[in-house]
N, C-alpha and C positions, 0 to 999 in steps of 0.2 A: 698686700696691696691695699692702699687706702681707697676710700669711696671717691675722693676727688680724682684720683688717677684712673679709676674705672670709668667714671663719667667722661673724663677727657679722652680716653681711648675709644669709647662708643661714639663720641661726637666726631672724632677724627675718621673712624671707619665709615660713618654715615656720609661725611663730606667726601671721602674718596669714592664711595659708590655712586653718589650723585654726579661727581665729576666724570666718572667712567661712563655713566648713562648718557650724559651730555656729549661726551666725546663720540660715543656710538651713534647718537642721533646726528651729530655733525658729519660723521662718515657716511651715513645713509643718505643724508641730504646732498652731500657732496657727490655721492655716487649716482644719484638720480640723473644728473646731467650726462653722465657717461653711460647710463643703463641702455638707452635706446641705441646708442652707437654700438655697444657690445651685442645687443640683441640682433641688430642688423648684420653684424659680422657672423654670428652663429647661424642665422637663417641662410645667409649666402653660402656658408661652408656646408650646411646640410643639403642645400640644393645642388652644390657641386659634387658632393659625395654620392648622392642618390641619382643624379642625372635628371632631376626635375627642374626643367628650365623655368617653369612658372614661379617657383620659389625664389630663384635668383633674380628674376625680373621684378619681383615685388619690392626688393630692397636695393635695386640698382639705381643709384643716384644720378647716373649719366643719362637716364631717359626721363621723359616728362612725367610730372606728378599724376596727370590723368591716366597715362598708360600704366603706371604702377598701381593705381587704384583699380583699373580694369582687371589686371592680372590677379590682384588680391580678391576681387569679387568672384573671378573664375575659380580660384582655389577654394574659397569658402563654400561656394555653391556645389562644387564637385564633392567636397568632403561631406556636406549635408546629404546629398543624394546617395552617396555610398553608405552612410549610416542608416538612412531610411530603408534602402533595399536590403541591407544586411539584417535589420530588425525584422522585416517581412520574411526573409528566408529562415530566420530563427523561429518565428512563430509557426511557419509551415512545418518545420522539423519537429517541433514539440506538440503540435496539434493534430496533424493529419499526414504522417509520413507513409501510410500504408494504402493499399488498393486491393480490391477484390476483383479478380479477373475470372474469365470462363476458360476452363480446360476441356479440350475435346479429344485428346489422345487416349481413348478409352480401351484400347486393345490390351494393354498390359496392366490394367488396374486390378487391385485386390481390395475387397471390402468385407466388412463385418456383417454378420446376419443380425436381425433385430433381436432384442431381448424381450422376454415376456414375463410379466408379473401376474401370477395366478392367485386369486383370492377366492377361497371356497365359501359357499353359502352357509352350510351347516358344519361348523368345525369345532363343536364342543363335545367332548367325550363324557357321556352320562355317568359312567362308572367313576372316572376321575373327579367329576363334579360332586358326586355323592361323598367320596372320600374327603374332598376339600371342605365341604360344608360340615361334615362330622368333625373334622380336625380343628377347624378354626372357630366355629360357632357352637359346636356340640349339639347339632340339630340333625336328626335322622329323618328318614322318609315318612315315618309315622307321625311326626310332629306337624302341627298346623302351620308353622312358619317355614316349612321346608320349601314350598313352592315360591314363597316370597324371596328367599335367598337364591333359588334357582332363577327367578326372573332377574335378579341382580346380576348373576353370572352371565346370562344371555345379553343383558344390556351392555355389559362391559365388553364381551367378546365381539358383539356386533356393532360396537360404536366405531365411528369414523370421524375424521377431522371436520367433515361437513355435516354430520348428523350424530349428535350425542345428547339429544334432548331426553331420551329415555334414561340415560345414566344420570342426568341432573335431577331426576325425580327422587333419587335416593339421598339428596343432600342433607335432609333433616335427620337422618338416622346416624347417630354418633358411632354405631357399631362398625361403620365402614370408613371411619376417618383415618385409621392407622393401617389400612389394608394397602399393600403394594399391588396396584392393579396390573402392572407389567409382569410381575412374578406370578400373579394369579392366572393370567392368560397362559403363561408358559406351562403351568401345572395342569390346567383343565383342557388345553387345546388338543384336538385329535390330530395325530400325524397322518399324512396322506402319502401315497406312493404314486409316482408317475413313471411311465416308461418312455424314455427319451431316445429317439433315434435320429440320425441325420445322414446326409450324403457321404460324410466321412466316417466310416465305421471305426476307424482307429482313434477318433477324437472323443474325449470324455467331456460332454457338455456339463458345465458347472450349474448345479442346483443348490440353492440355499434358502433356508427358512428365515424370513426377515420380518421386522415390524415396520409397516408403512403407515401413511395417513389413512389408508383404507383398513387398517387393522393388521392382524397376522396373516402373512401371505408367503408365497414361494416365488423366488426370483430365478428365472432360467436364462442362462447365457448372459448374465448381467454382472460383470465384475464390479461395477460401481456400487452395487447393492451390498457389498461386504462392509461398507462404511455404516450401514444402518444397524448393524449388530451392536454398535457401541464399543467394540473392541478396537484398540489401536492397530492399524494395518498400514504397511508401507506400499506406496504405489508400485514399486518394482516387484513386490511379492503378490500382487493381485493376479488372480487367474485371467488368462486371455480368452476373449470371446472366439467363437467359431467364425472363421473367415474363409473366403473362397475367391477364386479368380473368375471375374465376370467373363461371360461368353464362352468359357471352356469347361465349366462345371455347372451342374444343375444344383443350385444353392437352396437347400431347404432344411428344416427341422420339423420333426413330427413328435407329438406328445399324445400318449394314450392315458386316459384316466379310468379308474375302476370305481364304480359305485359312488360317484361324487359329481357334483356340478359346481360351477363357479363363474366368475367373471375374469376376463383376460384384458390386460393392458399391454399393448405392443409399443415399445419405445426404444431409444438408443441404448446400446449396451454400456455406454459411458454416462448415462443419466439414470435417475431413479423414477419410479412411477409417481407422476404428479399431475398429469393432464387427463382430459376426457376425449382426446382426439381419436384414438384407435382402440376403443373399448369394444370387446366382443363377448357376448353372453354365451356360455357353453352349458347346454342342458343335457340331461341324461339321454343317451343313445344318439347324440348329435355327432355328425362327422362334417367338419368345417375345413375348407381349404381356402386360404387367403393369400393373395399376391400383393406385394408392396413395391411401390416405386421408391427409390432412394435418391436423395439429394445430399451429397457429401461436400463438406468444406474442409479442405486440407490447408496446412500452413507450411511456408518455406522455412528453411533452417535458420536463416538470418533474422527471422521475426523475433526470436528470443533475445536478440541484442537490444531491442527496444524495451522501454518500461511499459507497465500495464496502462498507464495514462496515455502513452503514445499510441499503442496498438489497439487500445480499447477492447481487450479480450484477455482471458486468462487460460493458461495451459492446465491440463488436468493434474499434473504433478507439482503445481505451484501452490504454496500455502497462502491463503488469503481469507479474510472474514472468519478467522479462527477455525478454518478447516484445513486439515493436513492434506487432504485430497479434494480437489475442487470440481464441482459441476454446477451448472446454473440452477437446476431443479433442487439440488441439495442445498445450495445457498439460500434459495427462496424458502425452503422448508425450515431451515434453521432460523431464518428471519421471523417466520410466523411463531416458532417456538419461543424465541427471545421476547417477542411482543406479549405472548401469553404470560411469560415470567414477569415482565414489567407490570402488567395489568393486575394479575391475581396472585403473584408471588409463588407460582408453581408452573411446572412443565408437564403438558399432557404426556401420557405414556406412549404416544406415537413416536416420540423423539428420544430414544434411549441414548443417542450420541450427544445430547445437549445436557450439560451439567445444570443441576438445580433440583429442588424438592419436587417430587412427583405429585400430580394433582389427584385429590380424592374427589368423591362426588360433589362436595361443597365447592371445590375449586372449579369443577366443570359448570356448576350453576353460576359462578362468578363469570366464567367465560361466556356463558349463554347470555348473561345480562349485557355484556359488552359486544355481543354479536360477533364474537371471534369465530372464524378468521375472515369474515366477509370483507371488512374494511381493510384488513391487513393485506389483502390481495392487491390493493391499489397503492399501498405505501412501500412495500418491500420492492427494492430494485437491486438487481445483481448484474454484473457484466456477463456477457456471453463467453463461451469457451472458444478458443482459437480454432479448434477442430470440432466440427459438428456433423452429426448424421441425423437427417430428418427422414422419417418413413411416412408414406402416405398410402393408405389402402386403395389399391386399384381395382381389384376384383375379389369377390368372395363367393364361394360355392358352398351351400349348406344342404345336407341331406340328413334325414332322421329315420331311424328304424322304429316302426310301430309295434306295439304289443297286441296281438290279436286274440289270444285265448289263454286259458289258465295254465296250460302247459308251458307256454312261453313266459308266463308270469313267474313260474317256479324257476325258470332258467334265466330270468332277467338279472339275477345277481351277478352273473358273469358278463353281462353286457357292458360295453365300454363306450366312452366318448373320446373323440380324437380331434386334434387341432393340428393342422399342418400349415406352416407359413414359409413362403419362399420369396425370392427376390427377382424382380425384373431387371436384367442387366442395364445399368445406366450408360448414357452416351455423353453426358455433360456433368461436370462437377465444378465447384467453385474453389478458388485458390486465393488465400491471403498472402500477399507478398509486400516487401518493402520497396516502395517506389522512390523514396527520398531518404537515403541513408546518411550516416555521418560523413562518409566520404563525399557524397554529393554536396553536403553543406559546405565542406572545406573548399571544394572546387568552385561553388557559387561565390564564396567569399573572394577567392582569387580572381574570378571573372569581374566582380564588381570593382575591386581595387584596380585591376588593370584597365578597365573601361573608363572609370571616372577619375582616378588619381594617377594612373600610369606608373604604378610601383608594384614590385613583387615582395616576397617575404624577405629576401636579402636586402632589398632597398629599405624596407621598414626597420630591419635590424641595424643597418648603417645609420639611418636617421636617429633612432633611439640612442645609438652609441655616441653620435655627435652631440646630441642634446644633453645626455647624462654626463658625458666627459666635461663639457664646458660648464655645466651647472656645478659639478663637484669642484672644478678648478676655481670658479668664482667664489664658491662658498669657503673653500680653504684659504683663498687669498684674503677674503674679508675677515675670517676668523683670526688669521695671522696679524692683520693690521690692528684689529681690536685688541688682541693680546699685547702687542707692542705698545699701544697707547695706554692701556691699563697699567702695564708695568712701569712706564714712564711716570704716570700719575702717582702710582704707589711709591716709587723711589723719591719723587719730589716731596711727597708728604712725609716720608721717613726722614729725609734730610731736615725738613722744617721742624719735625718733632724733636730730633736730636739737638738741633740748635736751640730750640726753646728749653729743652731739659738742661743743656749746658748753661744757658743764661740764668735759669732759675737756680741752678746749683751755685753759680758764682755770686748771685745776689744773696742767697742764703748765707754763704760764707762771709761776705762783707757784713751782713747784719749781725752775724755771730761775733765777729771781731769788735764791732762797734759796741755791742752789749758788754763784752768783757772789759773794754777800756772804761766804759761808763761805771762799771762796778768798782774798779780799782780807784778811780777818782773820788767816788763817794766815800770810800773807806778811809782815804787819807785825810779828809776834812772832819772826822769825828773828834769831839772834845775828849780830854783825858779823864780817866776814871777817878772818882773820889773814894778813898778808903775810909771807913768808919771804924773807929776803935770800939 
């Protein structure tokens, strides 16, 4: 194919495309005059199908123009009002669909007894400490540095999240940089034994040694404290706390201690020790009986159908904030640990369940410079749990056995301290419930549509069907007209091109014949050749 023919074909294709676009534009302009008439017919059909008289009146040409405009304004204002109220109902569903009500049917209630976190005052084993110092630093009791290392052990064991200044004093000593403080506490800590009894002799109260923000402690009747060990645990496999039926049983737990004293924190069994609200100091030979009021918040079953943002609370078995098992106190403690990691690139040994390098004394000095965790208490925010149990100390009775003579001093090794905590049966509890569910949202939509528009779901489906059907019908008709026009244009151009090609071929043949004749005539007039001997 020659270059001239290619250019000719391109020029023809461009001309055909331009004529097709002009034909399409002509069809659109021609259809604009009929568009409003078609739209009027579709609206009238939709009003007849759905039973909405206002739609039919808006396009009824037999009534006055002002009356049609009036009905049009009524339809537009009704649709706007329906949309505004529907948006308000949606905002209510997503922002505050729950309510907290008061439940007073107390006769059949069952409740859990409080958990106790017991932290001993002096819980370092001297024999284990001597072995550890000898093994790690090769220092014995006769060396002059022995008491320096012993002071370091006491500073670590007695450190808490709120008081670790003594530990930070050893920051300059490089011999402590590679020491795993959590592992060291496990090796030198002295185990204690408690005798636990309760109103239910057949129930084994769960006791576990845990690491808290107060140091190494013992958690009694506290299933949530199993998370503090740092080992993965499933919520379904957690031990259950001791529970009782209010009003029909005397609900109590008694704990006897031998040769030891400490501080007690009474809290919910589904939280960990993190507050100072119910702190009780237990000294040697003390006998303490404490009674607690309980305010419980329960959740309805359909509350789980809502998202966390809607109900503004989290269930204990839901995973959030990188916690497999959730509690508010555990979430706040993890937040403080993460802030320590961001500030000083280490995690204090109080949080074995948080991943990250463990802090050495230099790391604690860094945290002390940042005044951790004082300012973290105001920054960390965590959602509440959907089920809560709050205990308030109502009465406390304390008695102490005095040591009067040397004979009693000799027998004081067998003296015990005891702590008994019981519950006052509640008569009120709180209940989280769904006051505006998804079903209520659908019903409110139906009420708004019926009130302002006067249409049901079936009416909406019929209206959509009429509009879509007529729209598709008009689109297909327009496409068919455009296709017919374009085919006619293309056929006309093909006929013209064939005629031009035939004309060019005929002209070329005539030119060729003319050239042949001219050649023969020139040859006949040539002079004869002269031969030279």
